C-alpha positions in Angstrom: 79.4 114.2 -105.6 78.6 110.7 -104.4 76.6 109.9 -107.6 79.5 111.2 -109.7 81.9 109.0 -107.9 79.6 106.0 -108.3 79.3 106.7 -112.0 83.1 106.9 -112.4 83.4 103.5 -110.5 80.8 101.9 -112.8 82.6 103.3 -115.9 85.9 101.9 -114.6 84.3 98.4 -114.1 82.8 98.5 -117.6 86.2 99.5 -119.0 88.0 96.6 -117.4 85.3 94.2 -118.6 85.6 95.5 -122.2 89.4 95.3 -122.0 89.1 91.6 -120.9 86.7 90.9 -123.8 89.0 92.7 -126.3 92.0 90.8 -125.0 90.2 87.5 -125.4 89.1 88.4 -129.0 92.7 89.2 -129.9 94.1 86.1 -128.3 91.6 83.7 -129.8 93.2 83.4 -133.3 96.3 81.9 -131.7 94.0 79.1 -130.5 92.7 78.3 -133.9 92.7 74.6 -134.9 95.9 73.0 -136.1 93.9 71.0 -138.7 90.8 72.3 -140.5 88.4 70.4 -142.7 86.4 72.5 -145.2 82.9 71.2 -145.9 80.5 72.6 -148.5 76.9 72.7 -147.5 75.3 72.8 -150.9 71.7 72.9 -149.6 72.3 76.1 -147.6 74.9 78.0 -149.5 77.5 77.8 -146.8 80.9 76.5 -145.7 81.5 74.7 -142.4 85.0 74.6 -140.9 85.7 71.6 -138.7 88.4 71.4 -136.0 89.7 67.9 -137.1 91.2 67.2 -133.6 88.1 68.2 -131.6 85.8 66.8 -134.4 83.5 69.8 -134.1 82.4 72.7 -136.4 84.0 75.9 -135.1 82.7 78.3 -137.9 80.1 78.4 -140.6 79.8 81.2 -143.2 77.9 82.0 -146.4 79.8 81.2 -149.7 77.4 81.2 -152.7 74.5 79.4 -154.2 74.9 75.6 -154.4 78.6 75.0 -153.7 79.2 71.4 -154.7 82.9 70.7 -155.4 86.3 72.2 -154.5 89.9 71.6 -155.2 93.3 73.2 -154.6 94.8 75.6 -157.1 98.0 74.8 -159.0 100.1 77.1 -156.8 98.8 75.3 -153.7 97.9 78.7 -152.1 94.1 78.5 -152.4 91.1 76.2 -152.4 88.8 76.9 -155.3 85.0 76.5 -154.4 82.6 76.3 -157.3 79.2 77.9 -156.7 77.1 76.2 -159.4 74.0 78.4 -159.2 75.9 81.5 -158.0 77.9 81.4 -161.3 81.2 82.2 -159.6 84.1 80.7 -157.7 85.5 81.6 -154.3 89.0 81.1 -153.0 89.7 79.9 -149.5 92.9 79.5 -147.5 93.7 75.7 -147.8 94.8 75.5 -144.1 92.3 77.8 -142.4 89.3 77.9 -144.7 89.2 81.7 -144.6 87.9 83.5 -147.6 90.6 85.1 -149.8 88.6 86.4 -152.8 86.2 85.6 -155.7 86.1 85.4 -159.5 82.7 86.2 -161.0 81.2 85.0 -164.3 82.3 81.4 -164.0 79.1 79.9 -165.4 77.4 76.9 -163.8 80.6 75.3 -162.3 79.1 72.0 -160.9 82.1 69.7 -161.1 85.6 71.1 -161.7 89.1 70.0 -162.5 92.6 71.2 -163.4 94.4 69.2 -166.0 97.5 67.4 -164.7 99.8 69.9 -166.5 97.8 72.8 -164.8 97.3 74.4 -168.2 93.5 73.9 -168.3 90.6 74.4 -165.9 87.4 72.5 -166.8 83.9 73.2 -165.4 81.1 70.8 -166.0 77.8 72.8 -166.3 75.4 70.2 -164.9 72.4 72.6 -165.1 73.1 74.2 -168.5 74.4 71.2 -170.5 77.9 72.7 -171.2 81.5 71.9 -170.5 83.6 75.1 -170.2 87.3 75.1 -171.0 89.4 77.8 -169.4 93.1 78.6 -169.8 94.4 78.5 -166.3 97.2 80.4 -164.6 97.1 80.1 -160.8 93.9 81.9 -159.9 93.4 83.5 -163.3 90.8 81.8 -165.5 90.2 82.8 -169.1 87.3 81.2 -171.0 88.5 79.6 -174.2 85.6 77.4 -175.3 82.1 76.4 -174.4 81.4 72.8 -175.5 77.7 71.9 -175.6 77.3 68.5 -174.0 73.8 67.3 -173.5 72.6 66.0 -171.2 73.7 67.0 -167.6 77.5 66.9 -167.6 78.5 65.5 -164.2 82.1 64.5 -163.3 85.5 65.0 -164.9 88.8 63.3 -165.3 91.9 63.5 -167.6 94.6 61.5 -169.3 97.9 61.9 -167.5 99.4 63.8 -170.5 96.6 66.4 -170.3 95.5 65.9 -173.9 92.0 64.5 -173.2 89.3 65.2 -170.6 86.4 62.8 -170.0 83.0 63.9 -168.7 80.1 61.8 -167.7 76.7 62.9 -169.1 74.3 61.9 -166.3 70.9 62.2 -168.0 71.8 60.8 -171.5 73.8 57.9 -170.0 76.9 58.7 -171.9 80.6 59.4 -171.6 82.2 62.1 -173.7 85.9 62.6 -174.6 87.1 66.2 -175.4 90.5 67.0 -177.0 91.9 69.9 -175.0 94.1 71.2 -177.8 91.2 71.6 -180.3 88.5 71.9 -177.6 86.3 69.5 -179.7 84.4 66.4 -178.8 86.3 63.5 -180.3 84.0 60.7 -179.3 80.9 59.9 -177.3 79.8 56.4 -176.0 76.8 54.9 -174.2 77.4 53.7 -170.7 75.1 52.6 -167.8 72.3 54.5 -166.1 73.1 58.0 -164.6 76.9 57.9 -164.8 78.6 60.2 -162.2 82.1 59.8 -160.8 84.8 58.9 -163.4 88.4 58.0 -162.7 91.4 57.0 -164.7 93.3 54.0 -163.4 97.2 54.1 -163.1 99.0 54.0 -166.4 95.9 55.5 -168.2 94.8 51.9 -168.8 91.0 52.1 -168.0 88.3 54.5 -167.0 86.1 53.7 -164.0 82.5 55.1 -164.1 80.2 55.0 -161.1 76.6 54.4 -162.1 74.3 56.4 -159.7 71.3 55.0 -161.5 72.5 51.4 -160.9 74.6 49.5 -158.4 77.9 49.1 -160.1 81.1 50.5 -161.6 81.8 50.1 -165.3 85.4 49.5 -166.5 86.0 51.1 -169.8 88.7 50.6 -172.4 88.6 54.2 -173.4 91.1 53.8 -176.3 88.6 51.5 -178.0 85.4 52.9 -176.4 84.4 49.5 -175.0 82.9 48.4 -171.7 85.0 45.5 -170.6 83.7 44.8 -167.1 81.1 45.7 -164.5 81.9 45.6 -160.8 78.9 45.3 -158.5 79.2 47.7 -155.5 76.0 49.1 -154.1 72.9 51.1 -155.0 73.7 54.5 -156.5 77.5 54.0 -157.1 78.6 57.5 -157.1 82.0 59.1 -156.5 85.6 58.1 -156.2 88.6 58.9 -153.9 91.9 57.0 -154.2 93.5 55.6 -151.1 96.8 57.1 -152.1 98.7 53.8 -152.6 98.4 53.9 -156.5 96.3 50.8 -156.4 93.1 51.1 -154.3 90.2 53.5 -154.6 87.1 54.2 -152.5 83.6 54.5 -154.1 80.6 55.9 -152.3 77.3 54.1 -152.9 74.9 56.9 -152.1 71.6 55.0 -151.7 73.0 51.8 -150.3 74.8 54.0 -147.7 78.0 52.0 -148.0 81.5 52.6 -149.3 83.3 50.1 -151.5 87.1 49.6 -151.8 88.2 48.6 -155.3 91.5 47.2 -156.5 92.4 49.1 -159.7 94.9 46.5 -160.8 92.6 43.4 -160.4 89.5 45.4 -161.3 87.5 44.0 -158.4 85.8 45.0 -155.1 87.9 44.0 -152.1 85.9 45.3 -149.2 82.8 47.2 -148.1 82.3 49.8 -145.3 78.8 49.4 -143.9 76.7 50.8 -141.0 77.0 54.4 -142.3 74.6 57.4 -142.2 72.5 58.0 -145.3 73.9 59.4 -148.5 77.8 59.1 -148.5 79.2 61.3 -151.3 82.6 63.0 -151.3 85.7 61.9 -149.4 89.2 62.8 -148.4 92.0 60.8 -146.8 94.3 62.0 -144.0 97.9 62.2 -145.0 98.9 59.2 -142.8 96.3 57.1 -144.6 94.5 56.2 -141.4 91.2 58.0 -141.7 88.6 58.5 -144.4 86.4 61.6 -144.0 83.1 61.5 -145.8 80.2 63.8 -146.4 76.7 62.4 -145.9 74.3 64.3 -148.2 71.1 63.0 -146.7 72.1 63.2 -143.1 73.6 66.6 -142.5 76.8 65.0 -141.2 80.4 64.3 -141.9 81.8 61.0 -140.8 85.2 59.8 -139.8 86.1 56.2 -140.7 89.1 54.2 -139.4 90.5 52.7 -142.6 92.2 49.7 -141.0 89.1 48.5 -139.2 86.7 49.9 -141.8 84.5 51.3 -138.9 82.8 54.6 -138.5 84.4 56.2 -135.4 82.8 59.7 -135.3 80.1 61.8 -136.9 80.0 65.6 -137.0 76.8 67.6 -137.6 77.1 70.2 -140.4 74.8 72.0 -142.7 72.1 70.9 -145.2 73.2 68.5 -148.0 77.0 68.5 -147.3 78.9 67.7 -150.5 82.6 68.6 -151.1 85.2 68.1 -148.4 88.8 69.1 -148.3 91.7 69.4 -145.9 95.4 70.2 -146.3 97.5 68.2 -146.5 95.8 64.9 -147.4 96.9 61.6 -148.8 97.9 61.5 -152.5 95.4 61.3 -155.3 97.0 58.4 -157.1 
């Protein structure tokens, strides 16, 4: 009888302990971060979610092979993650980073973009030398045309009227223009070595092209297919992120391990951010315009930069080869 009583007591203790654990597990979602940054670890097929206030990763989960870039869908309800080698896209909640679903058979989506009118979704197939044009309706993507574009399509931008998309060809040192109505290449021009990031300046006046194989940004009069200026920045000029004031834009210099600030009106460099970890790549700007968040491909880190002082104020360890970064809301992309 004593043993039976003892067993009942032990069971009661265990039940209470389990109840406490269960209560904690149920309560924990209410303590989820108010602000979440989503980071793609392209080298280990995962996503890291960062509590932006505590500046620490609170969750990491598998997403697909070689996730490189991500962007919000036209309805603002999902963040689309492109898994280049996984040949699919995943959809995450833009505020929490939680997985919502997947669309298979999106082939080799390295860099991605929705046209300004949200009618088209473009995927640059870096590995397979193709640019895929999809008719887009929210999360529905219907392949319309595969445009062969050798060699190594890299980054994408558009005219503001959504009539033309421009894609850099990293290994043939070219820039290509594709008419979105006819889905045909309308011209191709030679640019500098290993072009990557490409950006349209306000008013559709010029294209900016970051030369990852050099140390500069080329300014291109795209209507006449002419290079009009070269802005020296740093080794392996790579990717762009506008400040949000419709005039200034950041550029990562991946080998120099610096970030340049360019004036898109004067077409000149106005500042450099130095003293950074190795391999700065993708960026996002907080909605108040005070902080620049950056992935460091060679350092397994995300950095937080105070824009006013141009100083690195925090680093956050993440996974291998972090690439795309996103949080909602962020400063405008003008």
